[in-house]
N, C-alpha and C positions, 0 to 999 in steps of 0.2 A: 260285110265284115262276117267272118267265120269264128265261132264260139267253140271252146271245148265242150261246154255245157250250156244248155238253156234251161231255166227253171221256171215252169208255169205256176205263179201264185207266189205273192209276197207275204204270206202269212208266217207264223213261227216256223214251221216246217222248211218252207222255202228259204226263208233268211238264214236259218241254221245251216242248210245244205249248201248254200252260198258262200258261207264264212268259212266252212270247212273246205272246200273246193278251192276257193281262192287263195286260203293259205298254203295250199298244195302247189302254189303256180299255174293254176289253169286260169284260163280266160273265161269268166262266167258272167252270163246276163240273166236277171230275174224280171219277168214280164207280169205285170199286175193289171187286171182290167180296172180297178178303182183309182181314184186320183191319188190316193195315198194308200201305203203299205199297211199291213196288219191283220188283214182278214176279220176272224172272230175277235182278235185282240187288239181292239180299239177302245178308246174312251172319248166321249163327246158330251157337249153340253145340250141336255135335252129340254132344259128351262132355264131362264136367266139365273146364272148363278149356281145352278146344280148340274153336276156332272155324273155319269155312269157309263159302265161298259154296256152296251145294248144287248149283246147276245150270250154273254154269259159272265159270272163274276169269278168262277173258279175254273181250273184247266187239270186234267190229269197232271200228276207230278213230273217235273223234270227229272230225268235221271243225275244224279249229282255229278256223275263223270262229266256229262254234257255241260251242266251249269257252269261247273269251274273251269272246263276247258275252253269254253267260250267267254270266259272272265265276264259273265253277265251281271254278277255282283257290284264290280268296280264301273260298269257301265250305267248303273243306277237301278237295276232289277232286283228289289227286296221283297220277298214274300213274307207275310205276316200269316203264319198258320193259326187257323180256327182252334182255339183251346177247348171248345166244347160244341156239342151239337145237340140239339133239343127237339124234342117232340111235344107240341103244347096242344092241350085239349081244353075245353071250358073249365073243367074241374081239377085239372092235374097238369103236370108236366114231367117228362122223363128226359134225364140229361145223361150223355156220354162223354166223358173226358177223353181228349186225345191221349192214344196210347194205352188207354186201360181196358178197352174192349178187345177181347182176345180174337174174335173173328175179323174186326177191323184190322188188326195186326197181321192176321193169317192171310187175309186177302191182299194186303199191300205187299206183302213178303212174296206171294206167288206171282202177283203182277211183275214184280220187279225181276223174279227169277225168270219168268216167260220173256222178259225183254232180253235178258241174258241168252235164253234159248235161242230167240229169233237173230240174236248178233251172231250167234256161232253157226248159223246156216249161210253166213256171208263169207265168202273166201276172204280170211283176214289179210290186211295189207301189210308190208314188210314191217312197219312200225305201227301198230295197233293204236288206234286213236284214244279208246278207252277199252275197258274190259281186258286188262293186258293177258289175261290167260282165260280165254273163253272155255267153257266146258265142252267136252266132245257132244257132238249132237247125238240127241235120243230120239227114239220114236215116240216117247211118251212126253207129252207137253206138260208143264207145271200147271195145275189147275185143270186138267183134262178130265178129271173125274167128276167135275161139277157140271159137265156138259150132259150128263143124264139125270140130273137133279132139278126140281124145280126151286125157285128161290123160296117160297113158303116152306117146302119140306126140309131145306137145308137149314133155314134159320130156325124152325121149331126145334129140330133135333139138337142144334148148338146152343140155343138160348131158352133158359127157363122162363125168364120174365116176358110175358106177352107185350108188354109196352116197349121193351126192348125190340123185340121181334119187329113191331110196327116202325120204330124209328130206323133200324137198319135197312129195312125193306123200302122205307121211303127214300133214304140217303141212296141205294143203290139204283133206284128207278126215276130219279131227279130228272124232270124234264123230258122223259121218254114216254113212247107208247109202248107199253109191255105189260103182260099179264102176269102175276105172281104164281100162278100154278102151271104155266107151261113149262115142258120138260127144256132143260137146258137154261131156263132164266137165271139160275144160280151164276152163269158166267157174267151178270151183271155186275156181281161184287168186285170182278177183275177191272172191270171197265167203268168204275165209278167216275161219274161227271167231275166231281171235285177231289179234293185231297191235297191240293198243292198250297191252299190259303189264298189270301186275297195279295194282290200286288200292291204296295202303297204308291199311290197316284193312279190306279187303275191299270188295266191291261195295257193301256197305251205305252206305259212305261217299259213293259217287257217288250213290245214293238220296237220302241227307241233303241233300247238296249242291242237287240238282235241286229237292228239295221246299222247301228254304229259298227258292231263286229264285223257285219259283212262287207261295208264300205271301207273300213280300216284295212280289211284283208285285201281289197282292190277288186271286190264284185261291183258290177254296174247294175243298178236298180231303175228299171223304166216302168213308170205308172201311166195309166190312162191309155193302156195299150191291150186289146182283147185278142187273145189267140183264137182262131175260126178254125183252122186245120193244122195237123200234123203231117208234114211231108215225108214220104216215104219211097223208096225204091229198091226193087228186088227183096223186099221183106226186111228192109232196114231202113231206120230213121236217117233222114237227110236235114230236116229243119222244121221250120214252122211257118205259117202264114198268118198275118194279122188282119185285122178287121179293115184297115185301110188299105190293104192289097200289097203291103210290104212284106217282103220274106226275109227270114234270118235262117243263115246256115248255122248248123252246130253238129258236132260229132256225138252227141248224145242229149238226150231230154229227161229231165225229171218232172214228172206231173205231180202236183199237190191237190189235184182236183179229185173228186169221188171216182169211183170205178166206172159208174154209168156216164158222167160227165166227160171222162177221158176217152173213153172207146165210143160212145154211141153219139158224141157231140162233134169229136175232133176227129174222126175217121168216117169215111163211108162205109156203110155196113157191109156192101160188097166187096171192100178191100181188106177185110178182116179174116183171118182164119175162121173156119166155121166154128170150132170149139171156143174160141175167144168171144165171138159175137154172142154166142148162145149163153156163155157165163155171165157176161155183162149184161144181156137182157133178163137174165132171170135172178140177177142179184137183187135181193129185197132191200128196198128203202123203209124207213119207219119214222117219217117226220111226225113230231107230236109236240113241239115245243113252241110255247108262247112266253113272252116276257113283258111284263108290265114294269115301268120305271116311274116311281112315285116321288115327287117333291113334297116333302111334310114342313109343317111350321116347327114342328119339334119332334122328339121321341115319344112313342107313345107311354102310357103308364104301364109299370110291369106289373102282371099279376102277383099277389101276395105269396102265391105257392111256388113261384118260378124263383130260380137262384139270379144273384145279382149279376153274372156274366151273361144272361139271356141274349142281349143283343150283340154279343161278341163274336158269334158264329151262326150257322144256319139254323133255321127254326122250320119245322116240317109241322104244317096245320093240320092237326086231328087226323095222323095217318091211319089206316084201317085196311087190311087186306080186302075186305069185302068193296070197300070204296074204290081200292085201285081197279078190283077186276070189273065193276061197273063203269068205272071211266073208260077203261079200254075196250069194252063192249060198245060203249057210245061213241068212242073214237071210229071204231070198225063201221059202225053205222052211219057215219058223217054228221054226228050230232055233238054238242058239249053236255058233259054230265052235270047233274045236279050238284053234286059234291066232287069238287076237283083236288087232284094231288097238287099242293102247292107248298114251296119253299121259299121263305122270305130270308133276306140278308139286309141287315142295316148296314150298308157300305160305308157311311158316315162315321160310324162309331170306331171304325180304324182308321179312316181316313177323312179326318174332319175338315181338311181344305176342299173336300168335294161339293161343300155346300156352305151357304152363309153361316155366320156363328147363331148357335142356338136352334137352326133348322136341322133337318135330317134327309137322307136319301134311303129310301128302301124299295129294293127290287124283290119281284115276285117273279119265281120260274115256275111255269104250270106245265104239266105233262098231260098227254091224251088229248091234244087239240088238233083237230083235222086239218090237212092242207086244204081240202074242198069240203063245204058244207053239202049235205044232202039238197039243200035247197037253193044253191047257188053260192056266188063267192062272198068273201070277206067285204061288207059293206061298213060305212061308217057306223050305222046302227047296231050292226051286230058286234063291232068292236065295242061300242059303248055298253052294251048288254054284258060282254064278257067281263068288262071292267066293274061294272054293279056287281056281278055274280063273285068276282073274286074278291071285291072289297067286303061283299057280305060275308064270306067264309073267314076273312081275316078278323072282321069285326066281332066274330062270335067268341074269338079267343083272346083278342086285344080290343076291347071296347074303347071306342073314343077315336081310333085311327081314322076314320071316313072324314071326321070333322077337322081334321089335320092336313087334309089333302089339300095342297095348292095346285098341284098339276100332275098329269099322268099320261105316259105315252104308251101305246099299245102295240106290240110286235108280235105278229101271228106268222106262221110258216111261209105264206107267200112272200112277206116283206123279207124273210131270210133268205129266200130262194133268189129273190131279185136282188138284194145287197151282196151276197156272197157267193152266188153262183153254185149253192148246194143243190143237187137234185131233190126236188119235193121239198126243198127246205129242211132236210134232214142233216142237222150239225153232227151227227155221229158218224156219218159216212155209210150208212147201212144196219140192218136189224143185227141187235146182238142175240145169236142163236147158236144151236150146237152145229149147224152145217154153215155158219159163216164168222166162226172164231178160230183163233190160234192157228193150227195147220190148214185150216179150210179158208182162211180170210187173207186175200180175196180169191185165191186160186186152190184148187185140188190137187195139180200135179205140176205147179210151178212156185218155186219159192221166192217170195217177195223178199226185196224189192224190184227184182228183175221181172220184166213183164215177157209175155210170150211174144213179143214183137222187138226185134233186134234193136239194141241202143235205146230202148225205152225203159225207165225206171219208176217206180210207183213210190209215192210218199203220201202223207194225208190221212185221213180218218178211217178210209176203206181198207187199210193194212192192218195188221195184228199189231204192230208197233205203234201206228198212229192212234188207237183207243186205249193203249196201256200208259202211254208217256208222251207228254208234250216234247215236242223237237225230235224225239226218238227216230220216228220214220224218215225225217228229212236226213238226218245224220246218217242213218242206215243206208238210204239211197245213195247218199255222196260216197260212202265207203265202198258200197259194191261198184258204183261208176269209176272210183280211183283205181280200185283194184284190177277192173277189166282193163283200163287204160294201161296200167303198167305191165299187165300180162300180153298186151298187144291184140286184144280181142276186139278193139274198136277201129282198127285200120279199114 
C-alpha cells in the first residue's frame, strides 16, 4: 500500500501532523515503535493507585492556533496553568506569580514570535492553517540577541532580587545539563521545559485527544512497529523498512525523531550527502534528566514562611548559580553532584484522582544526571543512592517527606533512551546553544522542516519549533509537505 505521507513516531508532533494531513484528504500512516502512542506524553500507574507521567509533567506551550484548530479542548485536553512558581530554601521562599514577572512574559512573547518567524519560512499553503498573515521573513530571529549572553548575566541585568535570579535560572534549566555562565545560555529562557501547565488527567489525556483528532480525520496509527531504514533512490525518499522486514511505500516522510536518530540510525552513513552526515554527527546532545516518581501517604507540611499555594506549582529546591555550575561540572565528569538541581511538583494537588484519597503524588525532575557514570552503568545500587540523595535534598526544605514515602520509581537517562528512542536519553533533542538554536537548529543552510534529502521532513525536538512549542514542529512539517504536494514538487 502506498501512502501520501508516513510519519515516524506517534508522539504529540506526529499525531498533530497526521491530523492536519488527513484532514487535507491525504492518505497518512503513523508508525510507533512502542505498543501505545504518546511518546513522552503518557501517564501510567507507577505504584498501585498512584499515577504520574514518567518523563515530564509540563511541556512547552501548544500555540493557541494549533490547540483550537485541532479542537483539543473538546477532545478532553484541558491545561491547568501553574498559578505560582516557588524557590524554596530552608529559611525562606521566593514566589513568582504567573504573569507578574516581566522577564517571564518577555521570554514567552519572544518564543511565540520566533515560532511565527519559523512559520514564515515555510511556503504558505493556499489557505493557511493558522497565522493567517505571517510576517515577512527577516534575517534576524526574535531573541537572537540572547545568543551572545549567558543566562546568569542576562538575569543579573534584568532582576534586582538575587532570589528571583535563582528562581528564574532554575526554571530555565529544569532537567537539563547546562551551565549558567556559558555564552548563549540565555536561550534557555526561550525553550523553557514548562510553561503550559499540567493536563488534568495527566499527559496521557493530551495524547488521547491528539489520537482522536488524527483518527477522526482518517489517519492510520500503527503501534509496535519499529522503523529500521528510510528507503531512498536517486536522492529521494521512497518509503520505509520495518524491523520485521516489511516495507511501506510513501511519497514523503515526516520524522519526529531527533536529528541523530533520524540520520545516523535510519540511513547508512555512506548514503548521505557528506555535509548532512557531518552535521548529524557533530550535532551535540545533552542528556541530563532524571525523574523520580514518589507515592506519598500525604502532602508534607508547608513551611510557615511559604505561601498557601506552595503545592500548586513547581518548587525549585534551594537554587543557586554556584550549585548549578558545580552540578554541570560533575555531569561533565560522569559523576552525580552533592547538591543537585531539583524541581518538585505535587501533581495530585491539581489532579486528586491520580492517587488514593488523602495520599499524594510528588515528582522530582533532576538536572545534570549523566547518561553514563565514570565507574560504569546505572545499577540498582546507584539508583538507590540517587534516590536517597534527592530525598535528603528535599528533606532539607520540606522536613518529614522521607517518612511519608510509600514507593519511589527512579528513571535515569538510559531508561529514557530505551523507552523513547531519544539519542543518549536527551528529551530536548540536542544542546541549547548559540550554534544549535533558532536559524541554526538543526541546519545552517537548510530551513527546517525540509531536510536536505528529498521528500524528508523533520519534526520533533531537534528543530527550532520543536523546542519552542508542543505540536508546532509537527504542524510545520505537515504544512511544508502539503504545500510541496500542491506545488507538484513530490511527483
